[in-house]
DSSP file (Angstrom, degrees, kcal/mol; ACC not computed):
  #  RESIDUE AA STRUCTURE BP1 BP2  ACC     N-H-->O    O-->H-N    N-H-->O    O-->H-N    TCO  KAPPA ALPHA  PHI   PSI    X-CA   Y-CA   Z-CA
    1    1 A M              0   0    0      0, 0.0     2,-0.2     0, 0.0    25,-0.1   0.000 360.0 360.0 360.0 133.2  306.1  -62.7   44.6
    2    2 A K        -     0   0    0     23,-0.2    25,-2.7    44,-0.1     2,-0.5  -0.490 360.0-142.6 -73.7 140.1  308.3  -63.2   47.6
    3    3 A R  E     -a   27   0A   0     23,-0.2    44,-2.7    -2,-0.2    45,-1.3  -0.916  17.5-172.7-113.4 128.2  312.1  -63.1   46.9
    4    4 A I  E     -ab  28  48A   0     23,-3.1    25,-2.3    -2,-0.5     2,-0.5  -0.940  13.7-151.0-121.9 141.4  314.5  -65.4   48.8
    5    5 A L  E     -ab  29  49A   0     43,-2.3    45,-3.1    -2,-0.4     2,-0.5  -0.956   9.7-159.9-110.2 126.9  318.3  -65.5   48.8
    6    6 A V  E     -ab  30  50A   0     23,-2.8    25,-2.2    -2,-0.5     2,-0.6  -0.933   6.8-171.7-107.1 122.1  319.9  -68.9   49.4
    7    7 A V  E     +ab  31  51A   0     43,-3.1    45,-2.7    -2,-0.5     2,-0.3  -0.951  26.6 133.1-120.5 112.3  323.5  -68.7   50.5
    8    8 A D        -     0   0    0     23,-2.2     6,-0.1    -2,-0.6    25,-0.1  -0.966  51.5-139.4-158.4 138.7  325.4  -72.0   50.7
    9    9 A D  S    S+     0   0    0     45,-0.3     2,-0.7    -2,-0.3    23,-0.1   0.638  83.1  86.5 -78.4 -11.5  328.7  -73.2   49.5
   10   10 A E     >  -     0   0    0      1,-0.2     4,-2.5     2,-0.0     3,-0.3  -0.794  65.4-155.4 -94.7 117.9  327.4  -76.5   48.3
   11   11 A E  H  > S+     0   0    0     -2,-0.7     4,-2.6     1,-0.2     5,-0.2   0.861  94.0  56.2 -56.4 -38.5  326.0  -76.4   44.8
   12   12 A Q  H  > S+     0   0    0      2,-0.2     4,-2.3     1,-0.2    -1,-0.2   0.887 108.4  46.5 -61.8 -40.6  323.7  -79.4   45.4
   13   13 A I  H  > S+     0   0    0     -3,-0.3     4,-2.8     2,-0.2     5,-0.3   0.923 112.8  49.3 -67.6 -46.2  322.1  -77.6   48.4
   14   14 A R  H  X S+     0   0    0     -4,-2.5     4,-2.4     1,-0.2    -2,-0.2   0.929 113.9  46.6 -60.0 -44.3  321.6  -74.4   46.5
   15   15 A S  H  X S+     0   0    0     -4,-2.6     4,-2.5    -5,-0.2     5,-0.2   0.914 113.1  48.0 -65.3 -43.8  320.1  -76.2   43.5
   16   16 A M  H  X S+     0   0    0     -4,-2.3     4,-2.5    -5,-0.2    -2,-0.2   0.927 114.7  45.6 -63.6 -45.9  317.8  -78.3   45.7
   17   17 A L  H  X S+     0   0    0     -4,-2.8     4,-2.8     2,-0.2     5,-0.2   0.893 111.6  52.6 -65.8 -40.0  316.6  -75.3   47.7
   18   18 A T  H  X S+     0   0    0     -4,-2.4     4,-2.9    -5,-0.3     5,-0.3   0.950 112.3  44.9 -59.5 -50.4  316.1  -73.2   44.5
   19   19 A Q  H  X S+     0   0    0     -4,-2.5     4,-2.1     1,-0.2    -2,-0.2   0.937 115.3  47.8 -60.2 -46.7  313.9  -76.0   42.9
   20   20 A M  H  X S+     0   0    0     -4,-2.5     4,-0.8    -5,-0.2    -1,-0.2   0.930 116.5  41.9 -61.1 -46.3  311.9  -76.5   46.1
   21   21 A L  H  <>S+     0   0    0     -4,-2.8     5,-2.3     1,-0.2     3,-0.4   0.883 113.6  50.8 -74.2 -38.1  311.3  -72.8   46.7
   22   22 A E  H ><5S+     0   0    0     -4,-2.9     3,-1.5    -5,-0.2    -1,-0.2   0.860 105.0  58.5 -66.8 -32.9  310.5  -72.0   43.0
   23   23 A H  H 3<5S+     0   0    0     -4,-2.1    -1,-0.2    -5,-0.3    -2,-0.2   0.798 104.4  51.9 -60.9 -29.6  308.1  -74.8   42.9
   24   24 A E  T 3<5S-     0   0    0     -4,-0.8    -1,-0.3    -3,-0.4    -2,-0.2   0.381 128.9 -98.5 -89.7   3.1  306.2  -73.1   45.8
   25   25 A G  T < 5S+     0   0    0     -3,-1.5     2,-0.2     1,-0.3    -3,-0.2   0.570  77.5 135.1  97.5   8.4  306.1  -69.8   43.8
   26   26 A F      < -     0   0    0     -5,-2.3     2,-0.5   -25,-0.1    -1,-0.3  -0.601  55.5-124.3 -90.7 153.0  309.1  -67.9   45.2
   27   27 A S  E     -a    3   0A   0    -25,-2.7   -23,-3.1    -2,-0.2     2,-0.4  -0.844  35.6-161.1 -90.7 130.6  311.7  -66.0   43.3
   28   28 A V  E     +a    4   0A   0     -2,-0.5     2,-0.3   -25,-0.2   -23,-0.2  -0.957  19.6 179.3-126.3 130.8  315.1  -67.3   44.3
   29   29 A D  E     -a    5   0A   0    -25,-2.3   -23,-2.8    -2,-0.4     2,-0.3  -0.871  17.9-152.7-115.3 157.4  318.7  -66.0   44.0
   30   30 A T  E     -a    6   0A   0     -2,-0.3     2,-0.3   -25,-0.2   -23,-0.2  -0.944  13.5-174.9-133.3 156.0  321.7  -67.8   45.2
   31   31 A A  E     -a    7   0A   0    -25,-2.2   -23,-2.2    -2,-0.3     3,-0.1  -0.979  25.4-137.6-143.7 153.7  325.3  -67.1   46.5
   32   32 A E  S    S+     0   0    0     -2,-0.3     2,-0.3   -25,-0.2   -25,-0.1   0.648  83.0   0.7 -88.0 -15.8  328.2  -69.3   47.4
   33   33 A N  S  > S-     0   0    0    -25,-0.1     4,-2.3    22,-0.1     5,-0.1  -0.955  83.3 -87.4-160.2 174.4  329.2  -67.5   50.6
   34   34 A G  H  > S+     0   0    0     24,-2.2     4,-2.5    22,-0.4     5,-0.2   0.805 120.8  57.2 -63.2 -30.6  328.4  -64.5   52.8
   35   35 A E  H  > S+     0   0    0      2,-0.2     4,-1.8     1,-0.2    -1,-0.2   0.942 109.9  43.5 -65.9 -47.0  330.5  -62.1   50.8
   36   36 A E  H  > S+     0   0    0      1,-0.2     4,-2.0     2,-0.2    -2,-0.2   0.886 113.0  55.4 -63.4 -36.5  328.6  -62.9   47.5
   37   37 A G  H  X S+     0   0    0     -4,-2.3     4,-2.2     1,-0.2    -2,-0.2   0.916 106.4  48.6 -61.3 -44.6  325.4  -62.7   49.6
   38   38 A M  H  X S+     0   0    0     -4,-2.5     4,-1.6     1,-0.2    -1,-0.2   0.890 108.3  55.1 -62.9 -38.4  326.2  -59.2   50.9
   39   39 A D  H  < S+     0   0    0     -4,-1.8     4,-0.5     1,-0.2    -1,-0.2   0.903 110.6  45.1 -62.1 -41.7  326.9  -58.1   47.3
   40   40 A L  H >X S+     0   0    0     -4,-2.0     4,-1.8     1,-0.2     3,-1.0   0.871 108.1  57.8 -69.5 -34.5  323.5  -59.3   46.2
   41   41 A I  H 3< S+     0   0    0     -4,-2.2    -1,-0.2     1,-0.3    -2,-0.2   0.815 100.9  56.4 -65.9 -30.7  321.8  -57.7   49.2
   42   42 A T  T 3< S+     0   0    0     -4,-1.6    -1,-0.3     1,-0.2    -2,-0.2   0.707 116.5  36.9 -73.2 -17.8  323.2  -54.3   48.3
   43   43 A R  T <4 S+     0   0    0     -3,-1.0     2,-0.3    -4,-0.5    -2,-0.2   0.630 121.6  34.9-106.6 -17.7  321.5  -54.6   44.8
   44   44 A H     <  -     0   0    0     -4,-1.8     2,-0.5     2,-0.0    -1,-0.1  -0.930  69.8-125.4-136.8 156.5  318.2  -56.4   45.7
   45   45 A V        -     0   0    0     -2,-0.3     2,-0.4    -3,-0.1    -3,-0.1  -0.907  28.5-163.7-102.5 131.4  315.6  -56.5   48.4
   46   46 A Y        -     0   0    0     -2,-0.5    29,-0.3     1,-0.1   -42,-0.2  -0.911  22.4-154.9-116.9 141.7  314.9  -60.0   49.8
   47   47 A D  S    S+     0   0    0    -44,-2.7    28,-0.3    -2,-0.4     2,-0.3   0.746  87.3   9.2 -78.1 -26.8  312.0  -61.1   51.9
   48   48 A L  E     -b    4   0A   0    -45,-1.3   -43,-2.3    26,-0.1     2,-0.5  -0.987  61.8-153.9-154.6 141.4  314.0  -63.9   53.4
   49   49 A I  E     -bc   5  76A   0     26,-2.0    28,-2.9    -2,-0.3     2,-0.6  -0.986   7.8-163.5-120.4 128.1  317.6  -65.0   53.4
   50   50 A I  E     -bc   6  77A   0    -45,-3.1   -43,-3.1    -2,-0.5     2,-0.4  -0.947  20.0-179.0-105.1 121.9  318.5  -68.7   54.0
   51   51 A T  E     -bc   7  78A   0     26,-2.3    28,-3.0    -2,-0.6   -43,-0.2  -0.976  26.2-136.2-130.4 138.8  322.1  -69.1   54.9
   52   52 A D  E     - c   0  79A   0    -45,-2.7    28,-0.2    -2,-0.4     3,-0.1  -0.422  17.2-141.0 -74.0 161.9  324.4  -72.0   55.7
   53   53 A M  S    S+     0   0    0     26,-1.0     7,-2.2     1,-0.2     2,-0.7   0.790  84.0  57.5 -96.7 -35.3  326.7  -71.5   58.7
   54   54 A I  S    S+     0   0    0      5,-0.2   -45,-0.3     6,-0.1    -1,-0.2  -0.864  70.2 132.2-107.9 107.4  329.9  -73.1   57.5
   55   55 A M        -     0   0    0     -2,-0.7   -22,-0.1    -3,-0.1     2,-0.0  -0.979  52.1-107.2-146.6 154.6  331.2  -71.6   54.3
   56   56 A P  S    S+     0   0    0      0, 0.0     2,-2.1     0, 0.0   -22,-0.4  -0.269  94.3  20.1 -74.9 173.6  334.5  -70.3   53.0
   57   57 A V  S    S+     0   0    0    -24,-0.1     2,-0.4   -23,-0.1   -24,-0.1  -0.432 138.7  11.6  68.2 -72.4  335.4  -66.6   52.5
   58   58 A K  S    S-     0   0    0     -2,-2.1   -24,-2.2     4,-0.0   -23,-0.2  -0.935  83.9-149.7-133.6 111.9  332.6  -65.3   54.8
   59   59 A D     >  -     0   0    0     -2,-0.4     4,-2.4   -26,-0.1    -5,-0.2  -0.127  31.8 -94.8 -78.3 176.5  330.9  -67.8   57.0
   60   60 A G  H  > S+     0   0    0     -7,-2.2     4,-3.0     1,-0.2     5,-0.2   0.858 120.3  54.5 -61.3 -38.3  327.3  -67.7   58.2
   61   61 A L  H  > S+     0   0    0     -8,-0.6     4,-2.4     2,-0.2    -1,-0.2   0.940 112.2  42.6 -64.7 -45.9  328.1  -66.1   61.6
   62   62 A K  H  > S+     0   0    0      2,-0.2     4,-2.4     1,-0.2    -1,-0.2   0.899 115.5  51.3 -63.6 -39.6  330.0  -63.2   60.0
   63   63 A F  H  X S+     0   0    0     -4,-2.4     4,-2.6     2,-0.2    -2,-0.2   0.930 111.2  46.2 -62.1 -48.2  327.3  -62.9   57.4
   64   64 A I  H  X S+     0   0    0     -4,-3.0     4,-3.0     2,-0.2     5,-0.2   0.882 111.3  52.8 -65.7 -39.4  324.5  -62.8   59.9
   65   65 A M  H  X S+     0   0    0     -4,-2.4     4,-1.7    -5,-0.2    -1,-0.2   0.942 112.2  44.9 -60.2 -45.2  326.3  -60.3   62.1
   66   66 A E  H  X S+     0   0    0     -4,-2.4     4,-2.8     2,-0.2     5,-0.4   0.912 113.9  50.3 -65.8 -41.8  326.8  -58.0   59.1
   67   67 A L  H  X S+     0   0    0     -4,-2.6     4,-3.6     1,-0.2     7,-0.2   0.949 111.1  47.0 -58.4 -51.1  323.1  -58.5   58.1
   68   68 A T  H  < S+     0   0    0     -4,-3.0    -1,-0.2     1,-0.2    -2,-0.2   0.814 115.4  47.5 -66.4 -29.5  321.7  -57.7   61.5
   69   69 A N  H  < S+     0   0    0     -4,-1.7    -1,-0.2    -5,-0.2    -2,-0.2   0.939 124.7  28.1 -73.3 -48.6  323.9  -54.7   61.8
   70   70 A D  H  < S+     0   0    0     -4,-2.8    -2,-0.2     1,-0.2    -3,-0.2   0.795 136.4  26.3 -84.2 -31.8  323.1  -53.2   58.3
   71   71 A Y    ><  +     0   0    0     -4,-3.6     3,-2.4    -5,-0.4    -1,-0.2  -0.594  67.3 172.7-133.5  69.4  319.6  -54.6   57.8
   72   72 A P  T 3  S+     0   0    0      0, 0.0    -1,-0.1     0, 0.0    -4,-0.1   0.691  78.5  52.2 -60.1 -20.6  318.1  -55.2   61.3
   73   73 A D  T 3  S+     0   0    0      2,-0.1     2,-0.1    51,-0.0    -5,-0.1   0.445  79.9 125.4 -94.5   2.0  314.6  -56.0   60.0
   74   74 A Q    <   -     0   0    0     -3,-2.4     2,-0.4    -7,-0.2   -27,-0.1  -0.388  60.7-129.7 -66.1 131.4  315.9  -58.8   57.5
   75   75 A R        -     0   0    0    -28,-0.3   -26,-2.0   -29,-0.3     2,-0.4  -0.664  31.5-170.6 -81.5 134.0  314.2  -62.2   58.0
   76   76 A I  E     -c   49   0A   0     -2,-0.4    26,-2.3    24,-0.2     2,-0.5  -0.980  22.5-169.0-133.7 137.9  316.9  -65.0   58.3
   77   77 A L  E     -cd  50 102A   0    -28,-2.9   -26,-2.3    -2,-0.4     2,-0.4  -0.970  17.5-158.6-121.7 112.8  316.8  -68.7   58.3
   78   78 A A  E     -cd  51 103A   0     24,-3.0    26,-2.0    -2,-0.5     2,-0.3  -0.773  10.2-174.1 -94.9 133.8  320.1  -70.3   59.3
   79   79 A I  E     +cd  52 104A   0    -28,-3.0   -26,-1.0    -2,-0.4     2,-0.3  -0.947   6.2 170.6-126.6 148.2  320.8  -73.9   58.3
   80   80 A S  E     - d   0 105A   0     24,-1.5    26,-3.0    -2,-0.3     3,-0.1  -0.982  32.5-167.0-157.6 143.6  323.8  -76.1   59.2
   81   81 A G        -     0   0    0      1,-0.4     6,-0.3    -2,-0.3     7,-0.1   0.309  59.7-114.1-106.6   4.1  324.9  -79.7   59.0
   82   82 A G        -     0   0    0      4,-0.2    -1,-0.4     5,-0.2     4,-0.2  -0.242  35.9-172.0  91.1 177.3  327.8  -79.0   61.5
   83   83 A G  S    S-     0   0    0      2,-2.4     4,-0.1    -3,-0.1    -3,-0.0  -0.503  73.1  -1.6-169.8-119.4  331.5  -79.1   61.1
   84   84 A A  S    S+     0   0    0     -2,-0.2     2,-0.3     2,-0.1     3,-0.0   0.805 139.0  29.8 -63.9 -29.4  334.2  -78.8   63.7
   85   85 A I  S    S-     0   0    0      1,-0.1    -2,-2.4     2,-0.0     5,-0.1  -0.834 108.7 -76.4-122.6 165.7  331.4  -78.5   66.2
   86   86 A K    >>  -     0   0    0     -2,-0.3     4,-1.4    -4,-0.2     3,-1.0  -0.240  39.1-118.9 -61.7 148.6  327.8  -79.8   66.2
   87   87 A A  H 3> S+     0   0    0     -6,-0.3     4,-2.4     1,-0.3     5,-0.2   0.887 112.2  60.1 -53.5 -43.0  325.3  -78.1   63.9
   88   88 A E  H 3> S+     0   0    0      1,-0.2     4,-2.0     2,-0.2    -1,-0.3   0.815 101.8  53.2 -62.1 -28.2  323.1  -77.2   66.9
   89   89 A R  H <> S+     0   0    0     -3,-1.0     4,-2.2     2,-0.2    -1,-0.2   0.907 109.0  48.2 -71.8 -42.2  325.9  -75.2   68.4
   90   90 A Y  H  X S+     0   0    0     -4,-1.4     4,-2.2     1,-0.2    -2,-0.2   0.918 114.6  47.2 -60.0 -41.8  326.4  -73.1   65.2
   91   91 A L  H  X S+     0   0    0     -4,-2.4     4,-2.0     2,-0.2    -2,-0.2   0.848 108.8  53.1 -72.7 -33.6  322.7  -72.6   65.1
   92   92 A T  H  X S+     0   0    0     -4,-2.0     4,-1.1    -5,-0.2    -1,-0.2   0.916 109.6  49.9 -65.5 -40.8  322.5  -71.6   68.8
   93   93 A M  H >X S+     0   0    0     -4,-2.2     4,-0.8     1,-0.2     3,-0.6   0.922 108.9  52.3 -61.7 -43.3  325.2  -69.0   68.1
   94   94 A A  H >X S+     0   0    0     -4,-2.2     4,-1.0     1,-0.2     3,-0.9   0.880 103.9  57.6 -59.0 -38.2  323.2  -67.7   65.1
   95   95 A G  H 3< S+     0   0    0     -4,-2.0    -1,-0.2     1,-0.2     6,-0.2   0.794 101.3  56.4 -62.6 -29.5  320.2  -67.4   67.4
   96   96 A Y  H << S+     0   0    0     -4,-1.1    -1,-0.2    -3,-0.6    -2,-0.2   0.746 102.7  56.5 -73.4 -22.7  322.2  -65.1   69.7
   97   97 A L  H << S+     0   0    0     -3,-0.9     2,-0.4    -4,-0.8    -2,-0.2   0.774 113.4  30.3 -83.6 -26.9  322.9  -62.7   66.8
   98   98 A A    ><  -     0   0    0     -4,-1.0     3,-0.6     1,-0.1    -1,-0.2  -0.990  68.3-138.0-136.9 144.5  319.3  -62.0   65.7
   99   99 A D  T 3  S+     0   0    0     -2,-0.4    -1,-0.1     1,-0.2    -2,-0.0   0.944 100.7  27.5 -65.5 -50.3  316.1  -61.8   67.6
  100  100 A D  T 3  S+     0   0    0      2,-0.0    -1,-0.2    20,-0.0   -24,-0.2   0.049  83.9 141.7-107.5  27.4  313.8  -63.6   65.3
  101  101 A I    <   -     0   0    0     -3,-0.6     2,-0.3    -6,-0.2   -24,-0.2  -0.433  39.9-145.0 -70.0 139.3  316.2  -65.8   63.4
  102  102 A A  E     -d   77   0A   0    -26,-2.3   -24,-3.0    -2,-0.1     2,-0.3  -0.796  13.9-159.5 -99.6 147.3  314.9  -69.3   62.5
  103  103 A T  E     -d   78   0A   0     -2,-0.3     2,-0.3   -26,-0.2   -24,-0.2  -0.940  11.0-178.4-129.2 153.2  317.3  -72.3   62.6
  104  104 A L  E     -d   79   0A   0    -26,-2.0   -24,-1.5    -2,-0.3     2,-0.3  -0.966  20.8-134.4-152.6 130.9  317.2  -75.7   60.9
  105  105 A E  E     -d   80   0A   0     -2,-0.3   -24,-0.2   -26,-0.2   -26,-0.0  -0.687  38.7 -92.4 -87.4 136.3  319.6  -78.6   61.1
  106  106 A K  S    S+     0   0    0    -26,-3.0     2,-0.1    -2,-0.3   -19,-0.1  -0.672 104.3  49.5 -84.4 145.7  320.7  -80.4   57.9
  107  107 A P  S    S+     0   0    0      0, 0.0     2,-0.3     0, 0.0    -2,-0.1   0.627  83.4 170.0 -76.9 153.0  319.5  -82.8   56.7
  108  108 A F        -     0   0    0     -2,-0.1     2,-0.3    -4,-0.1    -2,-0.1  -0.867  34.8-109.0-128.2 160.3  315.9  -81.5   56.9
  109  109 A K     >  -     0   0    0     -2,-0.3     4,-2.3     1,-0.1     3,-0.2  -0.656  26.8-123.2 -86.6 146.1  312.6  -82.5   55.5
  110  110 A R  H  > S+     0   0    0     -2,-0.3     4,-2.7     1,-0.2     5,-0.2   0.909 112.2  50.7 -51.3 -48.5  311.0  -80.5   52.7
  111  111 A D  H  > S+     0   0    0      1,-0.2     4,-2.1     2,-0.2    -1,-0.2   0.859 109.0  51.4 -64.9 -34.9  307.9  -79.9   54.7
  112  112 A T  H  > S+     0   0    0     -3,-0.2     4,-2.2     2,-0.2    -1,-0.2   0.941 111.9  46.9 -64.3 -48.7  309.9  -78.7   57.7
  113  113 A L  H  X S+     0   0    0     -4,-2.3     4,-2.5     1,-0.2    -2,-0.2   0.931 113.1  47.9 -59.5 -48.0  311.9  -76.2   55.6
  114  114 A L  H  X S+     0   0    0     -4,-2.7     4,-2.6     1,-0.2     5,-0.2   0.878 109.3  53.7 -66.5 -35.6  308.8  -74.8   53.9
  115  115 A A  H  X S+     0   0    0     -4,-2.1     4,-2.3    -5,-0.2    -1,-0.2   0.936 111.4  45.8 -61.4 -45.3  306.9  -74.4   57.2
  116  116 A L  H  X S+     0   0    0     -4,-2.2     4,-2.5     2,-0.2    -2,-0.2   0.887 111.9  51.3 -65.4 -39.6  309.8  -72.4   58.6
  117  117 A V  H  X S+     0   0    0     -4,-2.5     4,-2.4     2,-0.2    -2,-0.2   0.943 113.4  44.6 -60.9 -49.4  310.1  -70.3   55.4
  118  118 A N  H  X S+     0   0    0     -4,-2.6     4,-2.0     1,-0.2    -2,-0.2   0.871 112.0  52.6 -64.7 -36.6  306.4  -69.5   55.5
  119  119 A E  H  X S+     0   0    0     -4,-2.3     4,-0.8    -5,-0.2    -2,-0.2   0.926 110.7  47.3 -65.2 -43.9  306.5  -68.8   59.2
  120  120 A Q  H >< S+     0   0    0     -4,-2.5     3,-0.7     1,-0.2     4,-0.2   0.917 113.8  47.8 -64.1 -42.6  309.4  -66.3   58.7
  121  121 A L  H >< S+     0   0    0     -4,-2.4     3,-1.0     1,-0.2    -1,-0.2   0.820 106.4  57.0 -69.2 -30.0  307.5  -64.6   55.8
  122  122 A D  H 3< S+     0   0    0     -4,-2.0    -1,-0.2     1,-0.2    -2,-0.2   0.679  94.6  68.2 -72.8 -16.5  304.3  -64.4   57.8
  123  123 A M  T <<        0   0    0     -4,-0.8    -1,-0.2    -3,-0.7    -2,-0.2   0.593 360.0 360.0 -77.8 -10.1  306.2  -62.4   60.5
  124  124 A E    <         0   0    0     -3,-1.0    -1,-0.2    -4,-0.2    -2,-0.1   0.505 360.0 360.0 -66.0 360.0  306.6  -59.4   58.2
């Protein structure tokens, strides 16, 4: 069973993604920010990490930089609804940090998310 970590500061998003992914047969863990995410990564191996970009404590950019430095082969899907700047700019910055990172703007359709998840997992 493939294991996915969802990192997002919004409880509603974490819950929705968990339900969606578990329904597809994935094992899912969640974290509220990049710092919690890094803590989980030191204790578990994940096939894919889905991370929001705008979060308190450790945001998505810092989280992705740390991931790519410490775990260069980690598969990542960055998601964002935007904030001070448009979502696509956050996601473009994320794309510069990792070679094979996938990005998705919120709100997204279930089928689009699942297609990207499966595409990232197939690249292993």
